[in-house]
SERO-679388 format. One record per residue (C-alpha): residue in three letters; x, y, z. Coordinates in steps of 0.2 Angstrom, whole numbers, plus 2048, in hexadecimal, padded with zeros to 3 digits. Layout:
BEGIN
ALAXYZ
...
***
This chain:
BEGIN
MET84D8B2814
ARG8408BB808
ILE8318AF806
GLY8278B47F6
PRO8148B87F9
TYR80F8AA7EC
LEU81889C7F7
LEU80E89F806
LEU7FC8A6800
PRO7F189C7FE
ALA7FA88C7FF
ILE80088E812
LEU7ED89281A
TYR7E8881811
PHE7F7878816
LEU7F587D828
MET7E187B826
VAL7E6869822
LEU7F2867832
SER7E686F83D
CYS7D6864838
ALA7E0854837
GLY7D5848840
GLN7C4854841
GLU7B6854838
VAL7BA85B824
LYS7AF86A823
VAL7A386C814
GLY7AC872804
GLU7BD86E80A
ALA7C08617FE
GLU7BF86E7F0
GLU7CA87B7F8
LEU7D886D7FC
LEU7D786A7E9
GLU7D887C7E5
ALA7E687F7EF
LEU7F28717E6
LEU7EC8797D6
PRO7F888A7D6
ASP7F68987CA
ARG80389C7BE
GLU80A8A97C8
ARG80D89D7D6
VAL8148917CA
ALA82189E7C2
GLU8268A27D4
PHE82B8927D9
GLU83188D7C8
ARG83E89D7CA
LEU8438987DA
ILE8488867D2
GLU85388E7C5
GLN85B8997D4
LEU8608887DC
GLY86F8897CE
SER87489C7D1
GLU88689E7D2
ARG8848A97E1
PHE8848A07F1
ARG8788A97F9
GLU86A8A97EC
ARG86B8957EB
LYS86A8967FD
ASP85B8A37FE
ALA8508987F1
MET8558887F9
GLU84E88E80B
GLN83C896803
LEU83B8857FA
LEU83E87C808
ALA833887813
ALA825887805
PRO81587D80B
LEU8108787FA
ILE81B8767EC
PRO8128707DA
ALA8198617D6
GLY81B8677C4
VAL8288737CB
LEU8328647D3
ASP8338587C6
HIS83A8677BB
GLY8478697C8
LEU84A8577C7
GLU84D8567B6
SER8578667B4
GLU8688647AB
GLU87086E7B9
PRO8778617C6
GLU87586F7D4
ILE8638727D0
ARG86085F7CF
ASN86985B7DF
ARG86286A7E9
THR8508637E2
ARG8528527E9
GLU8578587FA
ILE8468637F9
VAL83E8547F4
ARG847848802
GLN84185680E
GLY82E85480A
GLY82C8607FD
ALA8228557F3
ARG81A84B802
ARG81185B808
SER80685D7F8
GLN80484B7FA
ALA7FC84C80C
VAL7F085B807
PHE7EB84F7F7
GLU7E5841802
GLU7DE84C80F
ALA7D38517FF
LEU7CE8417F9
ARG7CA83D80B
ALA7C084D80C
ILE7B68497FD
LEU7B083A803
GLN7AC83E813
GLU7A184E80C
ASP79B8417FF
ARG7A084D7F2
LYS79A8497DE
GLY7A484F7D0
LEU7B28567D6
LEU7BC8497CB
GLY7C08557C0
LYS7CA85F7CC
VAL7D284E7D2
VAL7D98497C1
GLU7E185B7BE
VAL7E985A7CF
MET7F184A7CA
GLU7F68517B9
SER7FE85E7C2
GLY80A8527C7
VAL80384F7DA
THR80483D7DF
VAL7FA8327EC
GLY8008247F3
ASP7EF81C7FA
SER7EA8127EB
ALA7DA80D7F5
LEU7D581E7F9
ALA7D78247E8
ALA7CC8167E1
ARG7BF8197EE
VAL7BD82C7E9
ALA7BF8277D7
ALA7AF81C7D8
GLY7A78297E5
THR7A88397DC
VAL7A68337CA
VAL79783A7C1
GLU78D8377AF
GLY7998437A6
ASP7AB83D7AD
LEU7AF82F79D
ALA7BB83A796
LEU7C483D7A8
LEU7C382A7AB
GLU7CD82979B
ARG7D983479F
LEU7DD82C7B1
ALA7DE81C7A5
GLY7EB82279A
ARG7F68297A9
LYS8068217AE
SER80281F7BF
ALA7FA80D7C3
ILE7F08167D1
ALA7E88227C3
ARG7E48127BC
ARG7DC80A7CB
MET7D18197CC
ALA7CB8197B9
ALA7C68067BD
ALA7BC80B7CD
GLY7B48187C3
GLY7B280F7B2
GLU7A78027BD
VAL79B8107C5
LEU7968167B3
GLY7918057AE
PRO79180379C
ARG798812796
GLY7A780E79F
VAL7AA7FC798
ARG7B680378A
ILE7C2809797
LEU7BF7FA7A3
ARG7C27EE794
SER7D57F878F
LEU7D97F57A1
LEU7D97E57A0
LYS7E97E4794
ASP7F27ED7A3
GLU8027EA7A9
ASP7FF7ED7BC
SER7F67DE7C1
ALA7ED7E87CF
VAL7E47F47C2
LYS7E17E37B7
LEU7DA7DC7C7
ARG7CF7EB7CA
ALA7C87EC7B9
SER7C47DB7B6
ILE7B87DC7C7
ALA7B17EB7C0
LEU7AC7E47B0
ALA7A67D37B8
ASN79A7DC7C4
LEU7947E67B4
GLY78F7D57AD
SER79E7D27A1
LEU7A47C07A1
GLU7B57C8799
GLY7B87CE7AA
ALA7B47BD7B3
ARG7BE7B67A7
THR7CD7C17A9
LEU7CA7BE7BD
GLY7CC7AD7BB
GLU7DD7B07B6
PHE7E27B67C6
LEU7DE7A57CE
PHE7F07A07C7
SER7F77AE7CF
SER8087AE7DA
ASN8007BC7E5
ALA7F57B67F3
SER7EB7C67F5
GLU7E87C47E1
ARG7E27B47E1
MET7D67B67F1
LYS7CE7C57E8
ALA7CA7BB7D8
TRP7C57AA7E2
LYS7B87B37ED
GLY7B37BE7DF
LEU7B07B07D3
ARG7A67A77E0
SER79A7B57E4
LEU7997B87D0
THR7957A87CB
GLY78E79E7DC
ARG79C7907D7
GLU7AB7887E0
PHE7B477B7D7
GLY7C07787E5
TYR7CB7857E4
ASN7D378C7F2
ALA7DF79B7F1
LEU7EA795800
ASP7E97837FA
SER7FB77C7F4
ALA8017827E1
ASN7FC7717DA
LYS7EB7727E1
ARG7E87827DD
ARG7ED77F7CC
GLU7E17717C9
ALA7D277A7D0
ALA7D878A7C5
ILE7D67807B5
ARG7C577A7B9
TRP7BF78C7BC
THR7C87927AD
GLU7BD7847A2
PHE7AE7897AA
LEU7B179C7A6
LYS7B2797794
GLY7A0793792
GLU7917A0792
VAL7927A37A5
VAL7827AC7AD
LEU78B7B57BA
VAL77C7B87CA
GLY7867C17D5
LYS7957D17D8
VAL7A37D17DF
GLU7A37D57F2
GLN7B17DE7FB
LEU7BE7D1803
LYS7BD7CD814
SER7CB7C981E
ILE7D77BA81B
GLN7DB7B082A
LEU7EE7AB828
PHE7EE79F839
ASN7DE795839
GLY7E179184C
LYS7E377F849
ASP7F377C841
LEU802783836
THR7F8783824
GLY80078F819
TRP810791822
THR822789824
HIS82D78A832
TYR84078F82D
ARG84E78E83A
ARG85E795837
GLY859796824
LYS852784821
VAL84377D823
VAL841775834
ALA845763832
PRO835756838
GLY838752849
GLU84176484F
LYS83676D85C
THR82A779850
TRP81D785853
SER80D77D85A
VAL7FA78385C
GLU7F478086E
GLY7E2786871
ALA7E0790861
THR7F1798865
LEU80179985C
VAL810794868
CYS82279A860
PRO82D78D86A
GLY83B79A86C
LYS84878F864
GLY84F79B858
PRO8567A284E
GLY84979F841
ASP8377A483B
LEU8277A1835
ARG8247A5824
THR8137A481A
ASN814799809
ASP80B7A97FF
GLU8107B97FB
PHE8047C77FF
GLU8047D97F9
ASP7FA7E87FF
TYR7F17E380F
VAL7EE7E6823
LEU7F57D982B
VAL7F07D783E
VAL7F97CC84A
SER7F37CA85D
TYR8017C4866
ARG8087C287A
ALA8197C2881
ALA81B7B8892
GLU82B7BE898
PRO8367CC89A
GLY8427CF88A
ALA8367C287F
ASP83B7C786C
SER8337C385D
GLY82C7CC84D
VAL8227CF83F
GLY82A7CF82C
VAL8227D881E
MET8277D780C
MET8327C980D
THR83C7C57FC
GLY8487B97F7
VAL85B7BA7F4
LYS8617BC7E4
GLY8517B57DA
LYS8507A77E7
PRO8407A37F0
ALA8427AA801
GLY84679C80E
GLY85679A803
GLY86979780A
ARG86C7A7815
PHE8697A8827
ASP8597B2826
GLY8547AC815
GLY84E7BB80D
ASP84B7CC80D
TYR83F7D7818
LEU83A7E2824
GLU8377DD835
VAL82C7E5843
GLN8337E1853
LEU8277D985F
LEU8317DC870
PRO8277E6880
GLY82E7F7881
SER8347F786E
SER8267EE866
GLY8237F8853
ASP8377FC852
LEU83D7F783F
TYR84A7ED83A
ARG8507EB82A
ILE8557D9825
GLY8607D4819
ASN8617DF809
PHE8517E580B
LYS8507F8804
ALA845804810
LYS843816813
VAL83E81E825
GLU83A830825
GLY841833813
ARG85282B817
ASP859818815
LEU85880D823
ALA868809827
PHE8637F8833
SER8557FE840
HIS84880C845
ARG84280F857
ARG82E811858
LYS82A822859
ILE81D823869
GLN81D817877
VAL80E80C87A
GLU80B803889
GLU80D7EF886
PRO80C7E5896
LEU8147D2898
ASN8077C5898
GLN7FA7CF88F
TRP7F37CF87A
HIS7F87DC871
GLU7F27E285F
MET8007E4851
ARG7F97EC841
LEU8027EF833
GLU7FC7F7824
VAL8047F4815
ARG8007FB804
ASP80B8037F5
GLY81A7FF7FD
VAL81780880F
VAL81580081F
LYS80D80782C
VAL80F80083E
TYR80180184C
LEU8027FB85D
ASN7F47F8865
GLY7EA80485A
VAL7F981385D
LEU80281784C
VAL816812852
ASN820811843
GLU81E81482E
ALA82C80E820
SER82A80D80D
GLY8327FF804
PRO8327F77F4
GLU8207F47EC
GLY81B7E27E8
PRO8167D27F1
GLY81F7C97FF
ARG81F7BC80D
ILE8187C081E
VAL8237BA82B
LEU8227B683E
ARG8357B7847
GLU83A7AA853
GLU8477AF860
ARG84D7A4870
PHE83C7A987A
LYS82A7A3879
TYR81D7AC870
GLU80B7AB86D
PHE8007B185F
ARG7ED7B085E
GLU7E67B9850
ILE7F17BC83F
SER7E57C2831
LEU7E77CC822
LEU7DB7D7817
PRO7E27DB806
VAL7DE7EC802
GLY7E67F07F1
GLU7DA7F67E5
***
């Protein structure tokens, strides 16, 4: 197999450097070098485009050679892959899809995210231009919070035009970056932030409203007030905490109250914000939400065989600040609210061999009906198993659509590393759910990963036929 020189240098040097320094301290100047590696010159782009066209050759050997070279290339310009996916030739489209499936696009994304982390670690200013250039070349970033932090941390006085370019992109992550950078620019960024208040993506709109409110704009505070009515608990929580910090007022609102209680208090907030309100503070970083309050099942509903547990049936209980699963399943405990983009921490303990439970995330309804409908599981979701020796295994519940290692999750997927999990000891399961990607950590070790649909969903604790105990169930919204 012949590999052209433009495929290997300098891209492979940078890619190997990324792999070798993973987890180590980033060297000064590395951020800019990584960004440069993602911006190939015309000769390298032409070489890749030639190989993409060669995927449609009439000669089998030429198609095979091109495929092997593209699969071996450490970095493929994202725009080149886009051209292949949009080709009129079915053979080129199909082979390009296979390259993407095997990680062709993810390699560039991995290097890009490493570059963004390096920017933060080096505390580099003035690199937003190169970041935007990389994004406009077609390279994506999956970590929206990271991207927003970089935009806020690297923006300088002359970057207004760059933020306008980000605000005009189709990518919601790019527009969140524009909102984060706009706040740093202060009054000069207000025009961009106001335009983002009309954004169709609620996360962008929320980020822009917080930024404007922090700059003293009542328009931002009033838009933030709209999120008090949101069906997304994370959005409500940010709006509630934010408005309290901005105004010092309360109005009896609680983001986790029932819908009727929330609505009454939200209306009082709306009326208050119509006046000439003086903003006395700024929106602070949101702290964790305690989904289990240590006293009762507030915020949760117990289902068994798809139906709400009837009065008098043995249900989950609280014993000395510990949530106890009765083991009378099959059934589950579900949050009444839906959440999106968060870190979920669950502290649990199994008391007997074979004790089985699980944590479900991104639960959605069946055929448009709320989760908890007539079917056995009452909804579609991704389950992370809690079973000594297998905790962290993934299960597809209902018709939930998920991918693991680039392939559709048919039913289950074993964790990729073994972690000690003795009985009768407390263990911690941490689930990072962001932009549809779920990362599973058991006692601090990454044991599994999957991707599913973006959007809000309920959180579930599975009830099987074993007693299980839970201590901490806390959630930190992380979407920017």
